[in-house]
C-alpha positions, 0 to 999 in steps of 0.5 A, a space after each residue: 733772816 732776823 737781825 738780833 744784833 740790836 737786842 739786849 737779851 737774845 735768850 729772852 727774844 728766843 723764849 718769847 718768839 718760841 711762845 708766840 710761834 706756839 700761839 700762832 700754830 694753835 690758831 692765833 692771828 698774826 699781827 704782822 704781814 705774813 707773806 709766805 713765811 713760816 709761823 716761827 719767822 712770823 713770831 720772830 718778826 712780831 717780837 723784833 718789831 715789839 708787836 708782842 712782848 713777854 710778860 711775867 705772869 704765869 700761864 694758867 694753861 701751861 702745864 710746866 709752869 714756866 710763865 712764858 706768856 706773850 701779850 699782844 700789845 
């Protein structure tokens, strides 16, 4: 289970992890140790360890224009 108690903004964590999980399901390579975890858990681990973070730019491929980009740093 992911400990979100140290996060300043749980909503941003959920949005960013969700966007990253979609990227992983589309074939992106995980940036943390995978093990036997689901893509959603891997995405949460990536966000909590700050391997990925949210950007403010809009995604050109995002049809709804919500700007949920995730940049791998």
